[in-house]
C-alpha positions in Angstrom: -0.9 -30.8 -19.1 -4.4 -32.1 -19.8 -5.9 -31.7 -23.3 -8.7 -29.8 -21.8 -6.4 -27.0 -20.5 -4.6 -26.5 -23.8 -6.0 -23.4 -25.6 -5.4 -22.7 -29.3 -3.2 -19.8 -30.2 -5.1 -17.0 -32.0 -4.2 -16.3 -35.6 -2.8 -12.9 -36.5 -6.2 -11.9 -38.1 -8.0 -13.0 -34.9 -5.6 -11.0 -32.8 -5.9 -7.9 -34.9 -9.7 -8.0 -35.4 -10.6 -6.4 -32.0 -8.0 -3.7 -32.7 -9.4 -2.9 -36.1 -12.9 -2.7 -34.6 -11.7 -0.3 -31.9 -9.9 1.9 -34.5 -13.0 2.1 -36.6 -15.3 2.9 -33.7 -12.9 5.6 -32.3 -12.6 7.1 -35.8 -16.4 7.4 -36.0 -16.7 8.8 -32.5 -13.8 11.3 -32.6 -13.7 12.4 -36.2 -17.3 12.1 -37.4 -19.9 12.4 -34.6 -18.9 13.4 -31.1 -15.5 15.1 -31.7 -14.2 16.6 -28.4 -17.1 15.2 -26.4 -16.3 11.6 -27.4 -14.8 11.0 -23.9 -18.2 11.5 -22.4 -19.2 8.0 -23.2 -18.6 7.2 -26.9 -15.0 6.1 -26.5 -15.9 4.0 -23.4 -18.5 2.1 -25.4 -16.1 1.7 -28.3 -13.6 0.0 -25.9 -16.4 -2.3 -24.4 -17.7 -3.2 -27.9 -14.2 -4.1 -29.0 -13.7 -6.1 -25.9 -16.9 -8.0 -26.6 -15.6 -8.7 -30.1 -12.4 -10.2 -28.6 -14.6 -12.3 -26.2 -16.6 -13.7 -29.1 -13.3 -14.7 -30.8 -12.2 -16.2 -27.5 -15.4 -18.1 -27.2 -14.8 -19.6 -30.6 -11.3 -20.6 -29.4 -12.9 -22.5 -26.5 -12.1 -20.0 -23.7 -14.7 -19.9 -21.0 -16.3 -16.6 -19.9 -14.7 -17.1 -16.5 -11.2 -17.2 -18.0 -11.8 -14.1 -20.0 -13.4 -12.3 -17.1 -10.3 -13.0 -15.0 -8.2 -11.3 -17.6 -10.5 -8.2 -17.3 -10.5 -8.1 -13.5 -6.8 -8.6 -13.3 -6.2 -5.7 -15.6 -8.6 -3.5 -13.8 -7.0 -4.5 -10.5 -3.6 -3.1 -11.8 -5.3 0.2 -12.5 -6.8 0.6 -9.0 -3.9 2.6 -7.6 -4.1 5.0 -10.6 -7.8 5.4 -10.0 -7.3 6.2 -6.3 -4.5 8.7 -7.3 -6.9 10.3 -9.8 -9.6 10.8 -7.2 -7.0 12.3 -4.8 -5.8 14.6 -7.5 -9.3 15.9 -8.0 -9.6 16.5 -4.2 -6.2 18.1 -4.2 -7.1 20.5 -7.0 -10.1 21.6 -4.9 -8.4 22.3 -1.6 -5.4 23.9 -3.3 -7.8 26.2 -5.0 -9.7 27.4 -2.0 -6.6 27.6 0.2 -5.0 30.0 -2.3 -2.1 27.7 -3.2 -2.8 27.6 -6.9 -3.8 31.3 -7.1 -0.6 32.2 -5.3 1.5 30.1 -7.8 -0.3 31.8 -10.7 0.1 35.2 -9.1 3.9 35.0 -8.7 4.2 33.2 -12.0 2.5 36.1 -13.8 4.9 38.5 -12.1 8.1 36.5 -12.9 7.6 34.6 -16.2 7.5 36.4 -19.5 5.8 35.0 -22.6 9.1 34.8 -24.5 10.8 32.4 -22.1 7.7 30.8 -20.6 7.6 27.6 -22.6 11.3 26.7 -21.9 10.9 27.7 -18.3 7.7 25.6 -17.8 9.5 22.6 -19.3 12.6 23.0 -17.1 10.5 23.6 -13.9 8.4 20.6 -14.6 11.5 18.5 -15.3 13.2 19.5 -12.1 10.1 18.8 -9.9 9.5 15.5 -11.7 13.2 14.5 -11.4 13.1 15.2 -7.7 9.8 13.4 -7.0 10.0 10.6 -9.6 6.3 11.3 -10.6 5.0 13.0 -13.7 1.5 12.6 -12.4 2.2 14.5 -9.1 4.2 17.1 -11.0 1.5 17.9 -13.5 -1.3 17.8 -10.9 0.5 20.4 -8.7 3.0 22.6 -10.4 1.7 21.7 -13.9 -1.8 23.0 -13.1 -0.4 26.3 -11.9 1.9 26.6 -15.0 -1.0 25.8 -17.3 -3.0 28.6 -15.7 -0.1 31.1 -16.1 0.3 30.1 -19.7 -3.4 30.7 -20.4 -3.3 34.0 -18.6 -0.3 35.0 -20.8 -2.4 34.2 -23.9 -0.3 31.3 -25.1 -1.9 28.4 -27.0 -3.2 25.9 -24.4 -1.9 22.9 -26.3 1.6 24.4 -26.5 1.6 25.1 -22.8 0.5 21.6 -22.0 3.1 20.2 -24.3 5.9 22.0 -22.5 4.7 20.9 -19.1 4.2 17.3 -20.1 7.6 17.2 -21.9 9.4 18.3 -18.8 7.4 16.1 -16.5 8.0 13.0 -18.5 11.7 13.7 -18.8 12.0 13.8 -15.0 9.8 10.8 -14.5 11.9 8.8 -17.0 15.3 9.7 -15.5 14.5 9.8 -11.8 15.8 6.8 -9.8 12.6 7.2 -7.7 10.3 6.7 -10.6 8.3 3.5 -10.7 8.9 3.1 -14.5 12.6 3.8 -14.2 12.8 0.9 -11.7 10.4 -1.4 -13.6 12.1 -1.3 -17.0 15.5 -2.6 -15.9 13.8 -5.2 -13.6 11.9 -6.6 -16.5 14.8 -6.5 -18.9 17.4 -7.9 -16.5 19.5 -4.8 -16.1 20.3 -2.8 -12.9 18.9 0.6 -12.1 22.0 2.8 -12.5 23.3 1.1 -15.6 19.8 1.6 -17.1 19.8 5.4 -16.2 23.3 5.8 -17.6 22.3 4.3 -20.9 19.1 6.3 -21.0 21.2 9.5 -20.8 22.6 8.7 -24.3 19.2 9.1 -25.9 17.4 11.2 -23.4 19.8 14.1 -23.2 19.7 14.7 -27.0 15.8 14.4 -26.8 15.4 17.0 -24.1 18.0 19.3 -25.6 16.2 19.3 -28.9 12.9 19.9 -27.0 14.3 22.9 -25.1 15.8 24.4 -28.3 12.4 24.1 -30.0 10.5 25.7 -27.1 13.2 28.5 -26.8 13.0 29.4 -30.5 9.2 29.1 -30.5 9.1 31.6 -27.6 10.7 34.3 -29.7 8.0 34.1 -32.3 5.0 33.3 -30.1 1.9 35.5 -30.4 0.0 36.1 -27.2 -3.4 37.6 -26.5 -2.3 38.8 -23.1 -1.1 42.3 -22.5 0.3 44.3 -19.5 -3.0 45.8 -18.7 -4.8 42.5 -18.7 -2.1 40.9 -16.5 -2.3 43.8 -14.1 -6.1 43.4 -13.8 -5.7 39.7 -13.3 -3.1 40.2 -10.5 -5.4 42.7 -8.8 -8.4 40.3 -9.0 -6.4 37.4 -7.5 -4.9 39.6 -4.8 -8.3 41.0 -3.8 -9.9 37.5 -3.7 -7.2 35.5 -1.9 -4.6 35.9 0.8 -1.4 35.7 -1.3 1.8 34.7 0.5 4.9 32.5 0.0 3.9 30.7 3.2 1.2 28.9 1.1 4.1 27.1 -0.7 4.7 25.1 2.4 1.9 22.7 1.3 3.4 21.7 -2.1 6.9 21.7 -0.4 5.6 19.1 2.1 4.1 16.9 -0.7 7.2 17.1 -2.8 9.3 16.3 0.3 7.2 13.3 1.1 7.6 11.9 -2.4 11.4 12.6 -2.4 11.4 10.6 0.9 9.9 7.7 -1.1 6.5 8.0 0.6 3.9 6.4 -1.7 2.0 8.8 -4.0 -1.4 7.9 -2.4 -0.6 8.9 1.2 1.5 11.9 0.0 -1.3 13.3 -2.1 -3.8 12.6 0.7 -1.6 14.7 3.1 -1.6 17.4 0.4 -5.4 17.3 0.3 -5.8 17.6 4.1 -3.1 20.3 4.4 -4.8 22.3 1.6 -8.1 22.2 3.5 -6.4 23.2 6.7 -4.6 26.1 5.1 -7.9 27.2 3.5 -9.5 27.4 7.0 -6.5 29.4 8.4 -5.6 31.7 5.6 -8.8 32.2 3.6 -11.5 32.8 6.2 -13.6 35.2 4.1 -13.6 32.9 1.1 -14.3 29.8 3.2 -17.3 31.6 4.9 -18.7 32.7 1.5 -18.3 29.2 0.0 -19.6 27.2 3.0 -22.1 29.4 4.9 -25.7 28.4 5.0 -28.6 30.5 6.4 -31.6 28.6 7.6 -35.1 30.1 8.0 -37.4 28.1 10.2 -40.7 28.4 11.9 -41.5 27.5 15.5 -44.7 27.3 17.4 -47.0 24.9 19.3 -48.0 21.8 17.3 -45.8 23.0 14.4 -45.9 19.5 13.0 -49.6 19.9 12.2 -49.1 22.9 9.9 -48.6 22.5 6.2 -45.6 24.7 5.3 -44.5 25.3 1.8 -41.6 27.4 0.5 -41.2 28.8 -3.0 -44.3 27.5 -4.9 -44.6 24.1 -3.3 -40.9 23.2 -3.3 -41.6 20.9 -0.3 -43.6 20.7 3.0 -41.1 21.4 5.8 -40.6 23.8 8.6 -37.0 24.7 7.6 -35.6 26.3 4.5 -31.9 26.5 3.7 -30.5 29.1 1.4 -26.9 30.2 0.7 -27.1 33.9 1.2 -30.0 36.3 0.8 -32.9 36.6 -1.6 -36.7 36.7 -1.7 -38.8 33.7 -0.8 -42.5 32.9 -0.9 -44.0 31.1 2.1 -47.4 29.5 2.3 -48.6 28.3 5.7 -51.9 26.3 6.2 -53.1 25.8 9.8 -54.8 22.6 10.9 -58.1 24.4 10.6 -57.4 25.3 7.0 -56.5 29.0 7.5 -53.9 30.1 5.0 -51.2 32.7 5.3 -49.1 33.8 2.2 -46.0 35.8 2.9 -43.0 37.1 1.0 -39.8 37.0 3.0 -36.8 39.0 2.0 -33.5 38.0 3.5 -30.6 40.6 3.2 -27.5 39.5 1.2 -24.4 39.4 3.2 -26.2 38.7 6.4 -23.7 39.2 9.2 -25.8 39.0 12.3 -29.2 37.5 13.3 -30.4 40.9 14.5 -30.5 42.3 11.0 -34.0 43.2 9.7 -35.8 40.5 7.8 -38.6 41.9 5.8 -41.9 39.8 5.9 -44.7 41.0 3.7 -48.2 39.4 4.0 -51.8 40.5 3.4 -54.5 39.8 6.0 -53.6 37.2 8.5 -49.9 37.1 9.5 -47.6 34.2 10.6 -47.8 35.6 14.1 -51.6 35.4 14.1 -51.2 31.7 13.7 -49.0 31.5 16.8 -45.9 30.9 14.7 -42.5 32.7 14.8 -40.0 33.0 11.9 -36.3 32.6 12.8 -33.1 32.8 10.9 -29.9 31.1 11.9 -26.5 31.1 10.3 -23.9 28.3 10.2 -20.8 28.6 12.4 -17.4 29.2 10.9 -16.4 25.6 11.7 -19.5 24.3 10.0 -18.9 26.6 7.0 -15.2 25.5 6.8 -16.0 21.8 6.9 -18.7 22.2 4.2 -16.5 24.3 1.9 -13.6 21.9 2.3 -15.6 18.8 1.6 -17.4 20.4 -1.3 -14.1 21.5 -2.8 -12.8 18.0 -2.6 -15.8 16.3 -4.1 -17.6 18.6 -6.5 -17.4 21.6 -8.8 -15.9 24.7 -7.2 -15.6 28.1 -8.8 -14.4 31.4 -7.4 -15.9 34.7 -8.6 -13.0 37.2 -8.6 -14.7 39.8 -10.8 -12.4 39.0 -13.7 -13.7 36.6 -16.3 -10.3 35.3 -17.3 -9.3 34.6 -13.7 -12.6 32.9 -13.1 -11.9 30.5 -16.0 -8.6 29.6 -14.4 -9.9 29.1 -10.9 -12.3 26.3 -11.2 -12.1 22.6 -10.4 -14.4 19.6 -10.6 -13.2 17.8 -7.4 -13.4 14.0 -7.3 -16.7 14.0 -9.2 -14.9 15.7 -12.1 -12.6 12.7 -12.4 -15.4 10.1 -12.8 -15.5 10.3 -16.7 -11.8 9.6 -16.8 -12.1 6.7 -14.3 -14.9 5.3 -16.5 -12.6 5.5 -19.5 -9.7 3.8 -17.6 -11.9 0.9 -16.5 -13.2 0.3 -20.0 -9.7 0.5 -21.5 -8.3 -2.0 -19.0 -11.2 -4.3 -19.7 -10.2 -4.2 -23.4 -6.5 -4.7 -22.8 -7.2 -7.5 -20.2 -9.2 -9.5 -22.7 -6.6 -9.2 -25.4 -3.9 -10.3 -22.9 -5.9 -13.2 -21.5 -6.5 -14.6 -25.0 -2.9 -14.3 -26.1 -3.7 -11.8 -28.8 -1.1 -9.3 -27.8 1.6 -12.0 -27.6 0.6 -13.2 -31.1 1.1 -9.7 -32.6 4.5 -9.4 -30.8 5.7 -12.8 -32.0 5.0 -11.9 -35.6 6.9 -8.6 -35.2 9.9 -10.3 -33.7 10.2 -12.8 -36.5 10.6 -9.9 -39.0 13.3 -8.1 -37.0 16.6 -9.2 -38.6 19.1 -6.5 -37.6 19.8 -4.8 -34.3 18.2 -1.6 -35.6 15.1 -3.4 -36.7 14.8 -5.3 -33.4 15.0 -2.0 -31.4 12.5 -0.4 -33.8 10.2 -3.4 -33.4 10.6 -3.2 -29.6 9.7 0.5 -29.7 6.7 -0.1 -32.0 5.5 -2.9 -29.7 5.7 -0.7 -26.6 3.8 2.1 -28.4 1.3 -0.5 -29.7 0.7 -1.7 -26.1 0.0 1.9 -25.0 -2.6 2.1 -27.7 -4.2 -1.4 -27.3 -3.6 -2.4 -23.7 -4.1 1.3 -22.6 -1.7 1.0 -19.7 1.9 2.3 -19.4 3.0 -0.6 -17.2 1.8 -3.2 -19.6 3.7 -1.3 -22.4 6.9 -1.9 -20.4 6.3 -5.3 -18.8 4.9 -7.4 -21.7 7.3 -6.3 -24.4 10.1 -6.6 -21.9 9.3 -10.2 -21.2 8.7 -11.0 -24.9 12.0 -9.5 -26.2 14.4 -10.3 -23.3 15.5 -13.7 -24.7 15.8 -12.3 -28.2 18.2 -9.6 -27.1 20.3 -12.2 -25.3 20.4 -14.5 -28.3 21.7 -11.6 -30.4 24.4 -10.7 -27.8 22.7 -7.4 -26.8 23.0 -6.2 -23.2 19.7 -5.9 -21.3 20.2 -2.1 -20.9 19.5 -1.7 -24.6 16.1 -3.3 -24.0 15.3 -1.4 -20.8 16.3 1.9 -22.5 14.1 1.3 -25.5 11.1 0.3 -23.3 11.4 3.7 -21.6 12.1 5.7 -24.7 9.0 4.4 -26.4 6.7 3.0 -23.7 7.0 5.4 -20.8 6.9 8.6 -22.8 4.2 7.8 -25.4 1.5 6.7 -22.9 0.4 10.3 -22.3 -0.2 10.7 -26.1 -3.0 8.1 -26.2 -6.5 9.5 -25.1 -7.7 6.2 -23.7 -4.5 5.2 -22.1 -4.5 5.7 -18.3 -1.8 8.4 -18.6 -3.4 10.2 -21.5 -6.8 10.2 -19.8 -5.5 11.4 -16.5 -3.3 14.3 -17.8 -6.0 15.4 -20.2 -8.5 15.6 -17.3 -6.1 17.2 -14.8 -5.1 20.0 -17.3 -8.6 20.3 -18.7 -7.5 19.9 -22.3 -8.1 17.2 -25.0 -5.2 14.9 -25.7 -5.4 15.8 -29.4 -4.8 19.5 -28.5 -1.4 18.9 -26.9 -0.2 15.7 -28.6 1.8 17.4 -31.4 3.4 19.8 -28.9 4.9 17.1 -26.6 8.2 17.3 -28.5 10.2 15.3 -25.9 7.6 12.5 -26.0 7.6 12.4 -29.8 11.4 12.8 -30.3 12.4 10.1 -27.8 11.3 7.0 -29.8 12.9 8.5 -33.0 16.2 9.0 -31.2 16.3 5.5 -29.8 15.4 3.9 -33.1 18.1 6.1 -34.9 20.7 5.0 -32.4 19.7 1.4 -33.0 20.0 1.5 -36.8 23.4 3.5 -36.7 24.8 1.3 -33.9 25.3 4.2 -31.5 25.8 3.3 -27.9 24.6 -0.3 -28.2 26.0 -2.4 -25.4 27.1 -6.0 -26.1 26.9 -8.9 -23.7 30.5 -9.9 -24.4 31.8 -6.4 -24.1 29.8 -4.0 -21.8 31.2 -1.0 -23.6 28.9 0.6 -26.3 29.9 0.3 -29.9 
């Protein structure tokens, strides 16, 4: 190796400096200035400034900007699938709203689930779906959104509802043989899939059992703001605004089926988006027409291009005016000779045919006197359907049901609503990529390994490292892969079977990613459910208990497999 290619190893202080800067900036943003709105830009800038601090240290260490930039681009590249999935989830939420899928889930959920058993039911339902699909993201974006709406309708604290959903979803994701993290952890540690799952059961079953007990007991003491009258009013509002039928469950059934068949999440979700749009066109015609229709008023006449035509106080010079549905509009027409006609045009709301009377009021000269004719046209159903579907996929969509509580539940931001989260993910990956490229994360890990003397302390150190990578590298996969590579040899040296390592990576790395606001998982689930990470963090009992259980097992030597004797001791 040439002397030029050898790079110095960062000191522990150099490795920790960008992390200290990030913690300080996040504390200022979240605790002192922006609070809940810190995700609107403050946290993103904190990550970029901290990345810049790391780059300055790298520059002092003789790293070129190109080398550091490669670390950034490589890290962002790993997040691209997550970004695409996030955009598809935004589109899915939109089409599943206007198709009546989410309202139908909420409708039947309000009829079946009671506040007392809701939390434990939500956790179990999420766990079953996630176990079947192998995806916590897909589970939370589909069934989770509906369960969250039901919980809010029942008047249960939103953070508590989110905690139950996330706990169940991450249990299923962690234990499913179809989950990417469940396959990744044993691959990195050197174990096999089913041995890994078997050894995870020793720590995961107690964790989910404790979680369900907590939610069950909590349910008996929960205070809700909902009552039977409110629930009845909500059910009536949903039923009067949407076509409600179990047939709408075909769409989520198809998506879940595709994922069970090991179809990648991106095409599976895309199919869900398209089917949602198709079901909206078929089953919700009135809603689609209201959301997508456009009435156009326009003037025709000889040499129309020579007339100056202004609608609504000079909003623009054009012969056409598009409006959603009804209203009063001011029109000013100036002929080529300078003759002016001012008219007030009233278009009826709920225009159903072009023959309906359109009231035109003008003083003196009329539009007809200038040789012009006013026309009104309405978009076809196919045009309205296409417009409503695309708008639901890409931008804010809200449904007015006449019930304020239901209206709050039935609103999505589409793909555009995910852009702040994508912004956060890109900045977080830039920060983690720089630290990885400069060897700062490895340095911190090496120091931790040197202090782990017993089996319990090694497992605790592994768990702490995985959690630390979720905080610093902001990515669930890095929190599994990097510690897995760093500790694999150490586990072998100490005669510990690789399933101990893979289990610890999942118990601490997989499940805690959703608890970090700037981690890809935390950012996505917070955005999908529409609730700040800090609001649900302390209610995600499964995610909080799992690292504690695995560390406890390590210190007490419970179910620790040895290389020379595969049986646990």
